[in-house]
Biopython code that builds the backbone (N, CA, C, O; Angstrom):
import numpy as np
from Bio.PDB.StructureBuilder import StructureBuilder

atoms = [
    (1, "UNK", "N", (-1.568, -15.822, 22.146)),
    (1, "UNK", "CA", (-1.502, -14.636, 22.960)),
    (1, "UNK", "C", (-2.800, -13.857, 22.807)),
    (1, "UNK", "O", (-3.345, -13.756, 21.708)),
    (2, "UNK", "N", (-3.291, -13.312, 23.904)),
    (2, "UNK", "CA", (-4.535, -12.551, 23.900)),
    (2, "UNK", "C", (-4.264, -11.100, 24.276)),
    (2, "UNK", "O", (-3.255, -10.792, 24.911)),
    (3, "UNK", "N", (-5.168, -10.215, 23.881)),
    (3, "UNK", "CA", (-5.047, -8.792, 24.173)),
    (3, "UNK", "C", (-4.824, -8.558, 25.666)),
    (3, "UNK", "O", (-4.008, -7.718, 26.044)),
    (4, "UNK", "N", (-5.528, -9.280, 26.498)),
    (4, "UNK", "CA", (-5.437, -9.089, 27.948)),
    (4, "UNK", "C", (-4.075, -9.496, 28.508)),
    (4, "UNK", "O", (-3.713, -9.078, 29.608)),
    (5, "UNK", "N", (-3.311, -10.312, 27.762)),
    (5, "UNK", "CA", (-2.010, -10.787, 28.232)),
    (5, "UNK", "C", (-0.882, -9.785, 28.015)),
    (5, "UNK", "O", (0.198, -9.933, 28.587)),
    (6, "UNK", "N", (-1.123, -8.766, 27.192)),
    (6, "UNK", "CA", (-0.104, -7.745, 26.976)),
    (6, "UNK", "C", (0.129, -6.975, 28.267)),
    (6, "UNK", "O", (-0.724, -6.964, 29.155)),
    (7, "UNK", "N", (1.290, -6.330, 28.370)),
    (7, "UNK", "CA", (1.631, -5.560, 29.570)),
    (7, "UNK", "C", (1.342, -4.086, 29.326)),
    (7, "UNK", "O", (2.029, -3.420, 28.551)),
    (8, "UNK", "N", (0.330, -3.601, 29.990)),
    (8, "UNK", "CA", (-0.090, -2.207, 29.899)),
    (8, "UNK", "C", (0.506, -1.428, 31.070)),
    (8, "UNK", "O", (0.816, -2.011, 32.109)),
    (9, "UNK", "N", (0.667, -0.111, 30.905)),
    (9, "UNK", "CA", (1.189, 0.689, 32.005)),
    (9, "UNK", "C", (0.108, 0.920, 33.065)),
    (9, "UNK", "O", (-0.988, 0.368, 32.961)),
    (10, "UNK", "N", (0.405, 1.718, 34.066)),
    (10, "UNK", "CA", (-0.534, 1.954, 35.171)),
    (10, "UNK", "C", (-1.824, 2.640, 34.736)),
    (10, "UNK", "O", (-2.825, 2.606, 35.451)),
    (11, "UNK", "N", (-1.793, 3.263, 33.561)),
    (11, "UNK", "CA", (-2.988, 3.910, 33.017)),
    (11, "UNK", "C", (-3.729, 2.998, 32.037)),
    (11, "UNK", "O", (-4.697, 3.415, 31.402)),
    (12, "UNK", "N", (-3.268, 1.758, 31.922)),
    (12, "UNK", "CA", (-3.914, 0.806, 31.016)),
    (12, "UNK", "C", (-3.534, 0.997, 29.561)),
    (12, "UNK", "O", (-4.256, 0.559, 28.666)),
    (13, "UNK", "N", (-2.394, 1.654, 29.317)),
    (13, "UNK", "CA", (-1.981, 1.973, 27.947)),
    (13, "UNK", "C", (-0.738, 1.193, 27.540)),
    (13, "UNK", "O", (0.072, 0.789, 28.374)),
    (14, "UNK", "N", (-0.614, 0.995, 26.236)),
    (14, "UNK", "CA", (0.562, 0.355, 25.654)),
    (14, "UNK", "C", (0.976, 1.193, 24.444)),
    (14, "UNK", "O", (0.126, 1.552, 23.629)),
    (15, "UNK", "N", (2.287, 1.515, 24.310)),
    (15, "UNK", "CA", (2.708, 2.286, 23.136)),
    (15, "UNK", "C", (2.576, 1.459, 21.870)),
    (15, "UNK", "O", (2.827, 0.254, 21.861)),
    (16, "UNK", "N", (2.177, 2.132, 20.805)),
    (16, "UNK", "CA", (2.022, 1.495, 19.495)),
    (16, "UNK", "C", (2.847, 2.279, 18.475)),
    (16, "UNK", "O", (2.553, 3.435, 18.170)),
    (17, "UNK", "N", (3.874, 1.630, 17.963)),
    (17, "UNK", "CA", (4.695, 2.219, 16.916)),
    (17, "UNK", "C", (4.002, 1.909, 15.593)),
    (17, "UNK", "O", (3.713, 0.750, 15.293)),
    (18, "UNK", "N", (3.740, 2.939, 14.812)),
    (18, "UNK", "CA", (3.051, 2.766, 13.536)),
    (18, "UNK", "C", (4.084, 2.879, 12.420)),
    (18, "UNK", "O", (4.807, 3.870, 12.319)),
    (19, "UNK", "N", (4.137, 1.846, 11.588)),
    (19, "UNK", "CA", (5.165, 1.736, 10.556)),
    (19, "UNK", "C", (4.521, 1.481, 9.197)),
    (19, "UNK", "O", (3.540, 0.746, 9.090)),
    (20, "UNK", "N", (5.087, 2.098, 8.160)),
    (20, "UNK", "CA", (4.639, 1.833, 6.796)),
    (20, "UNK", "C", (4.999, 0.394, 6.441)),
    (20, "UNK", "O", (6.162, 0.004, 6.539)),
    (21, "UNK", "N", (4.020, -0.388, 6.033)),
    (21, "UNK", "CA", (4.250, -1.814, 5.802)),
    (21, "UNK", "C", (5.145, -2.100, 4.607)),
    (21, "UNK", "O", (5.754, -3.168, 4.539)),
    (22, "UNK", "N", (5.238, -1.166, 3.660)),
    (22, "UNK", "CA", (6.083, -1.386, 2.489)),
    (22, "UNK", "C", (7.519, -0.916, 2.719)),
    (22, "UNK", "O", (8.468, -1.628, 2.390)),
    (23, "UNK", "N", (7.676, 0.275, 3.282)),
    (23, "UNK", "CA", (9.011, 0.876, 3.396)),
    (23, "UNK", "C", (9.684, 0.600, 4.733)),
    (23, "UNK", "O", (10.908, 0.691, 4.834)),
    (24, "UNK", "N", (8.906, 0.263, 5.768)),
    (24, "UNK", "CA", (9.462, 0.073, 7.099)),
    (24, "UNK", "C", (9.722, 1.379, 7.823)),
    (24, "UNK", "O", (10.280, 1.375, 8.921)),
    (25, "UNK", "N", (9.328, 2.498, 7.231)),
    (25, "UNK", "CA", (9.531, 3.809, 7.854)),
    (25, "UNK", "C", (8.553, 3.982, 9.016)),
    (25, "UNK", "O", (7.360, 3.707, 8.894)),
    (26, "UNK", "N", (9.093, 4.446, 10.145)),
    (26, "UNK", "CA", (8.244, 4.711, 11.303)),
    (26, "UNK", "C", (7.453, 5.982, 11.021)),
    (26, "UNK", "O", (8.027, 7.028, 10.718)),
    (27, "UNK", "N", (6.127, 5.882, 11.125)),
    (27, "UNK", "CA", (5.254, 7.014, 10.825)),
    (27, "UNK", "C", (4.885, 7.814, 12.064)),
    (27, "UNK", "O", (4.846, 9.044, 12.030)),
    (28, "UNK", "N", (4.618, 7.114, 13.156)),
    (28, "UNK", "CA", (4.170, 7.799, 14.370)),
    (28, "UNK", "C", (4.202, 6.846, 15.549)),
    (28, "UNK", "O", (4.415, 5.643, 15.395)),
    (29, "UNK", "N", (3.987, 7.402, 16.721)),
    (29, "UNK", "CA", (3.816, 6.619, 17.937)),
    (29, "UNK", "C", (2.574, 7.150, 18.629)),
    (29, "UNK", "O", (2.396, 8.361, 18.762)),
    (30, "UNK", "N", (1.729, 6.251, 19.064)),
    (30, "UNK", "CA", (0.522, 6.629, 19.792)),
    (30, "UNK", "C", (0.274, 5.552, 20.848)),
    (30, "UNK", "O", (1.053, 4.606, 20.973)),
    (31, "UNK", "N", (-0.799, 5.698, 21.596)),
    (31, "UNK", "CA", (-1.086, 4.754, 22.671)),
    (31, "UNK", "C", (-2.427, 4.069, 22.457)),
    (31, "UNK", "O", (-3.386, 4.666, 21.968)),
    (32, "UNK", "N", (-2.463, 2.819, 22.830)),
    (32, "UNK", "CA", (-3.688, 2.035, 22.764)),
    (32, "UNK", "C", (-3.978, 1.474, 24.152)),
    (32, "UNK", "O", (-3.079, 1.282, 24.971)),
    (33, "UNK", "N", (-5.252, 1.219, 24.385)),
    (33, "UNK", "CA", (-5.642, 0.422, 25.542)),
    (33, "UNK", "C", (-6.322, -0.828, 24.986)),
    (33, "UNK", "O", (-6.375, -1.020, 23.771)),
    (34, "UNK", "N", (-6.832, -1.660, 25.858)),
    (34, "UNK", "CA", (-7.421, -2.918, 25.377)),
    (34, "UNK", "C", (-8.556, -2.669, 24.385)),
    (34, "UNK", "O", (-8.656, -3.350, 23.365)),
    (35, "UNK", "N", (-9.402, -1.696, 24.689)),
    (35, "UNK", "CA", (-10.547, -1.428, 23.812)),
    (35, "UNK", "C", (-10.125, -0.849, 22.469)),
    (35, "UNK", "O", (-10.663, -1.252, 21.437)),
    (36, "UNK", "N", (-9.180, 0.082, 22.453)),
    (36, "UNK", "CA", (-8.755, 0.646, 21.162)),
    (36, "UNK", "C", (-8.040, -0.407, 20.320)),
    (36, "UNK", "O", (-8.122, -0.377, 19.092)),
    (37, "UNK", "N", (-7.341, -1.337, 20.970)),
    (37, "UNK", "CA", (-6.727, -2.439, 20.232)),
    (37, "UNK", "C", (-7.806, -3.352, 19.650)),
    (37, "UNK", "O", (-7.692, -3.800, 18.509)),
    (38, "UNK", "N", (-8.830, -3.623, 20.416)),
    (38, "UNK", "CA", (-9.961, -4.417, 19.896)),
    (38, "UNK", "C", (-10.601, -3.729, 18.693)),
    (38, "UNK", "O", (-10.885, -4.365, 17.677)),
    (39, "UNK", "N", (-10.822, -2.429, 18.822)),
    (39, "UNK", "CA", (-11.433, -1.660, 17.731)),
    (39, "UNK", "C", (-10.549, -1.675, 16.482)),
    (39, "UNK", "O", (-11.047, -1.761, 15.360)),
    (40, "UNK", "N", (-9.234, -1.589, 16.689)),
    (40, "UNK", "CA", (-8.284, -1.633, 15.575)),
    (40, "UNK", "C", (-8.378, -2.970, 14.854)),
    (40, "UNK", "O", (-8.457, -3.019, 13.627)),
    (41, "UNK", "N", (-8.367, -4.040, 15.616)),
    (41, "UNK", "CA", (-8.440, -5.382, 15.022)),
    (41, "UNK", "C", (-9.766, -5.584, 14.297)),
    (41, "UNK", "O", (-9.796, -6.131, 13.195)),
    (42, "UNK", "N", (-10.855, -5.145, 14.909)),
    (42, "UNK", "CA", (-12.191, -5.344, 14.320)),
    (42, "UNK", "C", (-12.390, -4.518, 13.041)),
    (42, "UNK", "O", (-12.931, -5.017, 12.055)),
    (43, "UNK", "N", (-11.952, -3.257, 13.066)),
    (43, "UNK", "CA", (-12.203, -2.359, 11.928)),
    (43, "UNK", "C", (-11.132, -2.435, 10.846)),
    (43, "UNK", "O", (-11.394, -2.124, 9.684)),
    (44, "UNK", "N", (-9.905, -2.855, 11.236)),
    (44, "UNK", "CA", (-8.807, -2.849, 10.283)),
    (44, "UNK", "C", (-8.193, -1.478, 10.085)),
    (44, "UNK", "O", (-7.373, -1.280, 9.188)),
    (45, "UNK", "N", (-8.597, -0.517, 10.933)),
    (45, "UNK", "CA", (-8.061, 0.845, 10.900)),
    (45, "UNK", "C", (-7.529, 1.182, 12.292)),
    (45, "UNK", "O", (-8.096, 0.762, 13.301)),
    (46, "UNK", "N", (-6.431, 1.945, 12.336)),
    (46, "UNK", "CA", (-5.836, 2.250, 13.633)),
    (46, "UNK", "C", (-6.767, 3.101, 14.492)),
    (46, "UNK", "O", (-7.312, 4.111, 14.048)),
    (47, "UNK", "N", (-6.926, 2.661, 15.723)),
    (47, "UNK", "CA", (-7.715, 3.384, 16.727)),
    (47, "UNK", "C", (-6.833, 3.523, 17.960)),
    (47, "UNK", "O", (-6.194, 2.562, 18.389)),
    (48, "UNK", "N", (-6.802, 4.708, 18.517)),
    (48, "UNK", "CA", (-5.933, 4.991, 19.657)),
    (48, "UNK", "C", (-6.735, 5.589, 20.807)),
    (48, "UNK", "O", (-7.896, 5.969, 20.653)),
    (49, "UNK", "N", (-6.078, 5.661, 21.969)),
    (49, "UNK", "CA", (-6.619, 6.391, 23.112)),
    (49, "UNK", "C", (-5.849, 7.700, 23.200)),
    (49, "UNK", "O", (-4.624, 7.693, 23.320)),
    (50, "UNK", "N", (-6.551, 8.810, 23.142)),
    (50, "UNK", "CA", (-5.923, 10.122, 23.259)),
    (50, "UNK", "C", (-5.724, 10.442, 24.732)),
    (50, "UNK", "O", (-6.689, 10.579, 25.484)),
    (51, "UNK", "N", (-4.473, 10.560, 25.133)),
    (51, "UNK", "CA", (-4.182, 10.875, 26.533)),
    (51, "UNK", "C", (-4.593, 12.292, 26.887)),
    (51, "UNK", "O", (-4.986, 12.554, 28.024)),
    (52, "UNK", "N", (-4.508, 13.208, 25.937)),
    (52, "UNK", "CA", (-4.853, 14.600, 26.218)),
    (52, "UNK", "C", (-6.369, 14.845, 26.180)),
    (52, "UNK", "O", (-6.902, 15.572, 27.017)),
    (53, "UNK", "N", (-7.049, 14.245, 25.221)),
    (53, "UNK", "CA", (-8.495, 14.458, 25.083)),
    (53, "UNK", "C", (-9.328, 13.438, 25.852)),
    (53, "UNK", "O", (-10.537, 13.604, 26.010)),
    (54, "UNK", "N", (-8.667, 12.374, 26.331)),
    (54, "UNK", "CA", (-9.347, 11.325, 27.103)),
    (54, "UNK", "C", (-10.493, 10.695, 26.313)),
    (54, "UNK", "O", (-11.602, 10.529, 26.822)),
    (55, "UNK", "N", (-10.200, 10.347, 25.053)),
    (55, "UNK", "CA", (-11.210, 9.687, 24.230)),
    (55, "UNK", "C", (-10.538, 8.886, 23.128)),
    (55, "UNK", "O", (-9.352, 9.067, 22.850)),
    (56, "UNK", "N", (-11.306, 7.996, 22.501)),
    (56, "UNK", "CA", (-10.814, 7.188, 21.395)),
    (56, "UNK", "C", (-10.781, 8.028, 20.131)),
    (56, "UNK", "O", (-11.621, 8.905, 19.929)),
    (57, "UNK", "N", (-9.811, 7.750, 19.294)),
    (57, "UNK", "CA", (-9.768, 8.400, 17.984)),
    (57, "UNK", "C", (-9.219, 7.445, 16.940)),
    (57, "UNK", "O", (-8.257, 6.714, 17.178)),
    (58, "UNK", "N", (-9.852, 7.471, 15.783)),
    (58, "UNK", "CA", (-9.413, 6.683, 14.641)),
    (58, "UNK", "C", (-8.568, 7.597, 13.773)),
    (58, "UNK", "O", (-9.013, 8.673, 13.374)),
    (59, "UNK", "N", (-7.355, 7.170, 13.484)),
    (59, "UNK", "CA", (-6.471, 7.988, 12.654)),
    (59, "UNK", "C", (-7.145, 8.253, 11.317)),
    (59, "UNK", "O", (-7.545, 7.324, 10.615)),
    (60, "UNK", "N", (-7.265, 9.518, 10.975)),
    (60, "UNK", "CA", (-7.856, 9.910, 9.706)),
    (60, "UNK", "C", (-9.339, 10.191, 9.767)),
    (60, "UNK", "O", (-9.943, 10.500, 8.740)),
    (61, "UNK", "N", (-9.955, 10.094, 10.950)),
    (61, "UNK", "CA", (-11.407, 10.302, 11.035)),
    (61, "UNK", "C", (-11.809, 11.717, 10.628)),
    (61, "UNK", "O", (-12.925, 11.922, 10.152)),
    (62, "UNK", "N", (-10.926, 12.690, 10.805)),
    (62, "UNK", "CA", (-11.251, 14.050, 10.361)),
    (62, "UNK", "C", (-10.451, 14.460, 9.130)),
    (62, "UNK", "O", (-10.942, 15.219, 8.296)),
    (63, "UNK", "N", (-9.213, 13.959, 9.011)),
    (63, "UNK", "CA", (-8.346, 14.363, 7.896)),
    (63, "UNK", "C", (-8.528, 13.508, 6.648)),
    (63, "UNK", "O", (-8.214, 13.940, 5.539)),
    (64, "UNK", "N", (-9.039, 12.288, 6.837)),
    (64, "UNK", "CA", (-9.139, 11.361, 5.720)),
    (64, "UNK", "C", (-7.874, 10.542, 5.513)),
    (64, "UNK", "O", (-7.812, 9.719, 4.601)),
    (65, "UNK", "N", (-6.866, 10.759, 6.350)),
    (65, "UNK", "CA", (-5.593, 10.056, 6.238)),
    (65, "UNK", "C", (-5.640, 8.747, 7.027)),
    (65, "UNK", "O", (-4.938, 8.570, 8.023)),
    (66, "UNK", "N", (-6.477, 7.854, 6.558)),
    (66, "UNK", "CA", (-6.733, 6.565, 7.207)),
    (66, "UNK", "C", (-5.496, 5.666, 7.153)),
    (66, "UNK", "O", (-4.743, 5.680, 6.179)),
    (67, "UNK", "N", (-5.305, 4.893, 8.209)),
    (67, "UNK", "CA", (-4.244, 3.886, 8.246)),
    (67, "UNK", "C", (-4.902, 2.510, 8.254)),
    (67, "UNK", "O", (-5.544, 2.129, 9.233)),
    (68, "UNK", "N", (-4.741, 1.776, 7.173)),
    (68, "UNK", "CA", (-5.275, 0.414, 7.069)),
    (68, "UNK", "C", (-4.241, -0.559, 7.625)),
    (68, "UNK", "O", (-3.095, -0.589, 7.176)),
    (69, "UNK", "N", (-4.656, -1.344, 8.597)),
    (69, "UNK", "CA", (-3.744, -2.250, 9.288)),
    (69, "UNK", "C", (-3.455, -3.480, 8.436)),
    (69, "UNK", "O", (-4.368, -4.138, 7.938)),
    (70, "UNK", "N", (-2.167, -3.778, 8.276)),
    (70, "UNK", "CA", (-1.717, -4.968, 7.556)),
    (70, "UNK", "C", (-1.333, -6.074, 8.536)),
    (70, "UNK", "O", (-1.606, -7.248, 8.284)),
    (71, "UNK", "N", (-0.702, -5.706, 9.652)),
    (71, "UNK", "CA", (-0.321, -6.688, 10.666)),
    (71, "UNK", "C", (0.018, -5.983, 11.972)),
    (71, "UNK", "O", (0.356, -4.799, 11.988)),
    (72, "UNK", "N", (-0.079, -6.727, 13.060)),
    (72, "UNK", "CA", (0.251, -6.206, 14.386)),
    (72, "UNK", "C", (1.176, -7.193, 15.073)),
    (72, "UNK", "O", (0.894, -8.389, 15.138)),
    (73, "UNK", "N", (2.281, -6.678, 15.582)),
    (73, "UNK", "CA", (3.259, -7.475, 16.315)),
    (73, "UNK", "C", (3.390, -6.922, 17.728)),
    (73, "UNK", "O", (3.053, -5.766, 17.980)),
    (74, "UNK", "N", (3.874, -7.740, 18.640)),
    (74, "UNK", "CA", (4.220, -7.257, 19.976)),
    (74, "UNK", "C", (5.657, -7.661, 20.266)),
    (74, "UNK", "O", (6.152, -8.651, 19.727)),
    (75, "UNK", "N", (6.320, -6.898, 21.114)),
    (75, "UNK", "CA", (7.734, -7.139, 21.372)),
    (75, "UNK", "C", (7.946, -8.244, 22.402)),
    (75, "UNK", "O", (6.992, -8.775, 22.969)),
    (76, "UNK", "N", (9.213, -8.577, 22.631)),
    (76, "UNK", "CA", (9.588, -9.691, 23.504)),
    (76, "UNK", "C", (9.136, -9.492, 24.946)),
    (76, "UNK", "O", (8.902, -10.470, 25.656)),
    (77, "UNK", "N", (9.009, -8.240, 25.393)),
    (77, "UNK", "CA", (8.545, -7.959, 26.753)),
    (77, "UNK", "C", (7.028, -7.829, 26.839)),
    (77, "UNK", "O", (6.461, -7.677, 27.921)),
    (78, "UNK", "N", (6.386, -7.891, 25.679)),
    (78, "UNK", "CA", (4.921, -7.781, 25.571)),
    (78, "UNK", "C", (4.387, -6.442, 26.063)),
    (78, "UNK", "O", (3.254, -6.355, 26.537)),
    (79, "UNK", "N", (5.227, -5.373, 25.945)),
    (79, "UNK", "CA", (4.793, -4.067, 26.425)),
    (79, "UNK", "C", (4.833, -2.962, 25.366)),
    (79, "UNK", "O", (4.706, -1.781, 25.688)),
    (80, "UNK", "N", (5.009, -3.354, 24.107)),
    (80, "UNK", "CA", (4.997, -2.402, 22.998)),
    (80, "UNK", "C", (4.446, -3.106, 21.761)),
    (80, "UNK", "O", (4.735, -4.278, 21.519)),
    (81, "UNK", "N", (3.653, -2.377, 20.987)),
    (81, "UNK", "CA", (3.097, -2.911, 19.745)),
    (81, "UNK", "C", (3.790, -2.289, 18.543)),
    (81, "UNK", "O", (4.227, -1.139, 18.592)),
    (82, "UNK", "N", (3.885, -3.049, 17.477)),
    (82, "UNK", "CA", (4.338, -2.560, 16.186)),
    (82, "UNK", "C", (3.201, -2.834, 15.213)),
    (82, "UNK", "O", (2.858, -3.984, 14.940)),
    (83, "UNK", "N", (2.624, -1.756, 14.697)),
    (83, "UNK", "CA", (1.472, -1.878, 13.803)),
    (83, "UNK", "C", (1.919, -1.458, 12.408)),
    (83, "UNK", "O", (2.292, -0.307, 12.182)),
    (84, "UNK", "N", (1.876, -2.405, 11.479)),
    (84, "UNK", "CA", (2.268, -2.124, 10.101)),
    (84, "UNK", "C", (1.014, -1.744, 9.324)),
    (84, "UNK", "O", (0.021, -2.472, 9.320)),
    (85, "UNK", "N", (1.078, -0.584, 8.663)),
    (85, "UNK", "CA", (-0.108, -0.034, 8.013)),
    (85, "UNK", "C", (0.173, 0.419, 6.589)),
    (85, "UNK", "O", (1.316, 0.636, 6.186)),
    (86, "UNK", "N", (-0.915, 0.550, 5.847)),
    (86, "UNK", "CA", (-0.895, 1.271, 4.580)),
    (86, "UNK", "C", (-1.580, 2.593, 4.900)),
    (86, "UNK", "O", (-2.755, 2.628, 5.265)),
    (87, "UNK", "N", (-0.830, 3.672, 4.756)),
    (87, "UNK", "CA", (-1.331, 4.983, 5.154)),
    (87, "UNK", "C", (-1.784, 5.779, 3.942)),
    (87, "UNK", "O", (-1.055, 5.911, 2.959)),
    (88, "UNK", "N", (-2.990, 6.301, 4.028)),
    (88, "UNK", "CA", (-3.516, 7.172, 2.973)),
    (88, "UNK", "C", (-3.235, 8.607, 3.410)),
    (88, "UNK", "O", (-3.979, 9.175, 4.209)),
    (89, "UNK", "N", (-2.170, 9.185, 2.890)),
    (89, "UNK", "CA", (-1.805, 10.547, 3.260)),
    (89, "UNK", "C", (-0.803, 10.581, 4.393)),
    (89, "UNK", "O", (-0.356, 9.536, 4.866)),
    (90, "UNK", "N", (-0.445, 11.792, 4.837)),
    (90, "UNK", "CA", (0.558, 11.940, 5.883)),
    (90, "UNK", "C", (0.073, 11.403, 7.230)),
    (90, "UNK", "O", (-1.122, 11.414, 7.528)),
    (91, "UNK", "N", (1.023, 10.937, 8.031)),
    (91, "UNK", "CA", (0.688, 10.435, 9.366)),
    (91, "UNK", "C", (0.663, 11.560, 10.388)),
    (91, "UNK", "O", (-0.074, 11.491, 11.371)),
    (92, "UNK", "N", (1.462, 12.593, 10.162)),
    (92, "UNK", "CA", (1.592, 13.676, 11.139)),
    (92, "UNK", "C", (0.531, 14.760, 10.929)),
    (92, "UNK", "O", (0.181, 15.096, 9.798)),
    (93, "UNK", "N", (0.033, 15.294, 12.038)),
    (93, "UNK", "CA", (-0.973, 16.359, 11.955)),
    (93, "UNK", "C", (-0.404, 17.638, 11.341)),
    (93, "UNK", "O", (-1.162, 18.536, 10.973)),
    (94, "UNK", "N", (0.946, 17.731, 11.226)),
    (94, "UNK", "CA", (1.571, 18.895, 10.603)),
    (94, "UNK", "C", (1.609, 18.781, 9.083)),
    (94, "UNK", "O", (1.997, 19.721, 8.389)),
    (95, "UNK", "N", (1.197, 17.609, 8.568)),
    (95, "UNK", "CA", (1.206, 17.391, 7.129)),
    (95, "UNK", "C", (2.417, 16.622, 6.630)),
    (95, "UNK", "O", (2.517, 16.330, 5.438)),
    (96, "UNK", "N", (3.341, 16.291, 7.530)),
    (96, "UNK", "CA", (4.510, 15.490, 7.146)),
    (96, "UNK", "C", (4.135, 14.019, 7.053)),
    (96, "UNK", "O", (3.214, 13.561, 7.730)),
    (97, "UNK", "N", (4.841, 13.293, 6.222)),
    (97, "UNK", "CA", (4.590, 11.860, 6.030)),
    (97, "UNK", "C", (4.756, 11.088, 7.336)),
    (97, "UNK", "O", (4.015, 10.143, 7.609)),
    (98, "UNK", "N", (5.742, 11.502, 8.142)),
    (98, "UNK", "CA", (6.016, 10.881, 9.425)),
    (98, "UNK", "C", (6.069, 11.941, 10.509)),
    (98, "UNK", "O", (6.374, 13.100, 10.231)),
    (99, "UNK", "N", (5.780, 11.559, 11.718)),
    (99, "UNK", "CA", (5.903, 12.490, 12.852)),
    (99, "UNK", "C", (7.371, 12.715, 13.205)),
    (99, "UNK", "O", (7.705, 13.673, 13.902)),
    (100, "UNK", "N", (8.240, 11.837, 12.727)),
    (100, "UNK", "CA", (9.663, 11.913, 13.047)),
    (100, "UNK", "C", (10.447, 12.568, 11.896)),
    (100, "UNK", "O", (11.283, 11.928, 11.257)),
    (101, "UNK", "N", (10.162, 13.844, 11.647)),
    (101, "UNK", "CA", (10.792, 14.554, 10.543)),
    (101, "UNK", "C", (11.859, 15.529, 11.014)),
    (101, "UNK", "O", (12.512, 16.169, 10.189)),
    (102, "UNK", "N", (12.052, 15.658, 12.336)),
    (102, "UNK", "CA", (13.057, 16.572, 12.872)),
    (102, "UNK", "C", (14.186, 15.787, 13.528)),
    (102, "UNK", "O", (13.951, 14.816, 14.247)),
    (103, "UNK", "N", (15.410, 16.223, 13.267)),
    (103, "UNK", "CA", (16.589, 15.539, 13.785)),
    (103, "UNK", "C", (17.165, 16.327, 14.953)),
    (103, "UNK", "O", (17.354, 17.539, 14.851)),
    (104, "UNK", "N", (17.443, 15.650, 16.057)),
    (104, "UNK", "CA", (18.068, 16.254, 17.226)),
    (104, "UNK", "C", (19.536, 16.498, 16.915)),
    (104, "UNK", "O", (20.239, 15.612, 16.430)),
    (105, "UNK", "N", (19.985, 17.706, 17.200)),
    (105, "UNK", "CA", (21.385, 18.045, 16.897)),
    (105, "UNK", "C", (22.192, 18.137, 18.162)),
    (105, "UNK", "O", (23.391, 18.413, 18.111)),
]
sb = StructureBuilder()
sb.init_structure("model")
sb.init_model(0)
sb.init_chain("A")
sb.init_seg("    ")
for serial, (resi, resn, name, xyz) in enumerate(atoms, 1):
    if name == "N":
        sb.init_residue(resn, " ", resi, " ")
    sb.init_atom(name, np.array(xyz, "f"), 0.0, 1.0, " ", f" {name:<3s}", serial, name[0])
structure = sb.get_structure()
Protein backbone atom coordinates (compact mmCIF):
# COMPACT_ATOMS: atom_id res chain seq x y z
CA UNK A 1 0.00 0.00 0.00
CA UNK A 2 1.25 3.48 -0.86
CA UNK A 3 0.48 6.90 0.63
CA UNK A 4 -1.30 7.93 -2.57
CA UNK A 5 -3.66 4.91 -2.30
CA UNK A 6 -5.23 6.11 0.95
CA UNK A 7 -8.65 7.78 0.75
CA UNK A 8 -8.41 11.47 1.51
CA UNK A 9 -11.38 13.82 1.86
CA UNK A 10 -12.20 16.61 -0.61
CA UNK A 11 -9.59 18.82 1.07
CA UNK A 12 -6.90 16.16 0.67
CA UNK A 13 -6.95 15.28 4.38
CA UNK A 14 -7.17 12.04 6.32
CA UNK A 15 -7.90 11.84 10.07
CA UNK A 16 -5.07 10.49 12.20
CA UNK A 17 -5.85 9.02 15.60
CA UNK A 18 -2.79 9.32 17.82
CA UNK A 19 -2.44 6.58 20.42
CA UNK A 20 0.10 5.84 23.15
CA UNK A 21 1.95 2.76 21.92
CA UNK A 22 2.31 1.26 25.40
CA UNK A 23 -1.08 1.92 27.00
CA UNK A 24 -3.34 2.10 23.93
CA UNK A 25 -4.83 5.34 25.27
CA UNK A 26 -6.05 7.70 22.57
CA UNK A 27 -4.08 10.94 22.92
CA UNK A 28 -5.48 13.13 20.17
CA UNK A 29 -6.94 13.36 16.69
CA UNK A 30 -5.46 15.53 13.98
CA UNK A 31 -5.36 15.61 10.19
CA UNK A 32 -2.67 14.70 7.72
CA UNK A 33 -2.32 15.14 4.00
CA UNK A 34 0.05 13.24 1.74
CA UNK A 35 2.97 15.56 2.46
CA UNK A 36 2.54 15.62 6.25
CA UNK A 37 2.34 11.81 6.20
CA UNK A 38 5.56 11.70 4.19
CA UNK A 39 7.20 14.07 6.66
CA UNK A 40 6.00 11.92 9.57
CA UNK A 41 7.44 8.76 8.04
CA UNK A 42 10.73 10.45 7.12
CA UNK A 43 11.32 12.22 10.46
CA UNK A 44 9.76 9.67 12.82
CA UNK A 45 7.84 12.50 14.50
CA UNK A 46 4.17 13.33 13.99
CA UNK A 47 3.55 16.08 11.45
CA UNK A 48 0.06 17.35 10.71
CA UNK A 49 -1.77 19.82 8.50
CA UNK A 50 -3.39 22.58 10.54
CA UNK A 51 -6.82 23.27 9.10
CA UNK A 52 -7.12 26.57 10.96
CA UNK A 53 -3.61 27.93 10.32
CA UNK A 54 -3.27 26.36 6.85
CA UNK A 55 0.26 25.12 7.50
CA UNK A 56 2.25 22.07 8.57
CA UNK A 57 3.07 21.57 12.21
CA UNK A 58 5.17 19.03 14.05
CA UNK A 59 3.69 18.07 17.39
CA UNK A 60 5.93 19.49 20.08
CA UNK A 61 7.81 21.96 17.86
CA UNK A 62 7.07 24.76 20.34
CA UNK A 63 6.15 22.87 23.53
CA UNK A 64 8.82 20.18 23.37
CA UNK A 65 6.13 17.50 23.71
CA UNK A 66 7.39 15.48 20.75
CA UNK A 67 5.59 12.35 19.58
CA UNK A 68 7.99 9.67 18.32
CA UNK A 69 6.25 7.36 15.88
CA UNK A 70 6.41 3.64 16.63
CA UNK A 71 4.00 2.42 13.92
CA UNK A 72 1.30 3.60 11.53
CA UNK A 73 -1.80 1.61 10.60
CA UNK A 74 -4.70 2.36 8.27
CA UNK A 75 -8.25 1.11 8.64
CA UNK A 76 -10.22 -1.29 6.45
CA UNK A 77 -11.74 1.58 4.42
CA UNK A 78 -8.31 3.18 3.99
CA UNK A 79 -9.70 6.54 5.16
CA UNK A 80 -8.33 6.82 8.71
CA UNK A 81 -4.86 6.42 10.21
CA UNK A 82 -3.88 5.07 13.60
CA UNK A 83 -0.48 6.37 14.65
CA UNK A 84 1.10 4.72 17.68
CA UNK A 85 3.57 7.01 19.41
CA UNK A 86 5.80 7.49 22.39
CA UNK A 87 4.81 10.92 23.66
CA UNK A 88 7.17 13.17 25.58
CA UNK A 89 4.77 15.18 27.74
CA UNK A 90 1.07 15.90 27.36
CA UNK A 91 -0.63 15.59 23.97
CA UNK A 92 -3.21 18.31 24.61
CA UNK A 93 -2.42 22.01 24.32
CA UNK A 94 -4.29 22.45 27.65
CA UNK A 95 -1.61 20.40 29.41
CA UNK A 96 -3.67 17.21 29.74
CA UNK A 97 -2.12 13.87 28.79
CA UNK A 98 -4.91 13.33 26.25
CA UNK A 99 -7.21 15.69 24.39
CA UNK A 100 -10.08 13.41 25.43
CA UNK A 101 -10.23 14.30 29.13
CA UNK A 102 -13.86 15.49 29.25
CA UNK A 103 -16.84 13.16 29.42
CA UNK A 104 -20.15 13.99 27.72
CA UNK A 105 -23.01 13.72 30.18
